N, C-alpha and C positions, 0 to 999 in steps of 0.2 A: 504494499499500499504506500510505502514511502516513495518508491519510484513513480507510481501513478500520481501522487500528490505533487511531486516536483515537476513532472511533465505537464501537469495542469496549471502550473504557475506558482506553486507554493514557494515561498522564500526559504523557509526552514521546516524541519520536521522534528518534532520533539516526541520521544517515546515515554510511556508511563513506566514507572512512576517518575515524575519530573521534579527537578530541583527548582524552587522558586527563584533563586538567584540566576540560574541559567535562563529561566523564562523571562526575567527582567532584562537580561542582556539581549536576548533574541528580540524582544519587543522594542528595545531601544534601537537595535539595528534596523528593524523593519520600519520604525517611525522615521529614522534618519534617511533611509532609502526613499521613503515616501516624500519627505520634504525635498530631497535632492531632485527627484523626478518632477515634483511640482514646480520647482524653480526653473528647471530646464524647459518645462512646458510653457511657463510664463514668458521666458526669454524667446522661445520659438514663436509664441503668439504675438509678442511685441514686434519681432522681426517681420512677421507676416503682415502686420498692420503697416509697418514702415514701407513694405513693398507696395502696398496699395495706396500710398500717400501721393502718388502722382495724379493730379486732377487737371483735366484739360477738356476743352470743347473744340480745340483746334483740330481740323481734319487731318492735317499733316502729322501732328503729334499723335493722334489716335492711331494712324497707320504705323508710326514708329513703335508705339506700345504693342501693337499686334505682332510686329516683327520680334520685338524683345521677348514676348511671351513664347514665341516659337523657339527662339534661341535658348531661353531658360530651360526648355524641356530636353535639350540635347546634352549628352554627357561629355563629349569631347569637342569643344569648340574654342576657337581663338577669336577674340573680338578686339578691335581698336576703336575706341570711342574718342572722337575729337570734338572740339567746340570751344567757344570763348568761356572765360571765367564766369561762373554763375548760371550756366545754361542747364545744369542738372546732370552732368556726366556721371557724377558719383551716385546719384539716385538710380540711374539706368544700370550702372555696374552692379550696385547692390541688388537690384531687381533680378539681374541675370544670374548672379553667382550665389545668391542666398537660398 
């Protein structure tokens, strides 16, 4: 049953009779792992929001964003982004590579 529990996603498996100190250590580990996973998820959610922060109604920019979405889906791509200071090059790069 321990193997089945671990395959099903259990973090730990404690057999009876169990030691309360061991149980506390395992619960602390599980809670810390949960907190770390939660922080990672929050960071990923924030990055996703940043990705979507490019707002435009300009037809040409909408076409650029469509191209950027296609590039973002590719695994092995090299991109050169050029433009004047303040034109959003870094936003486009973050969108592609995040």
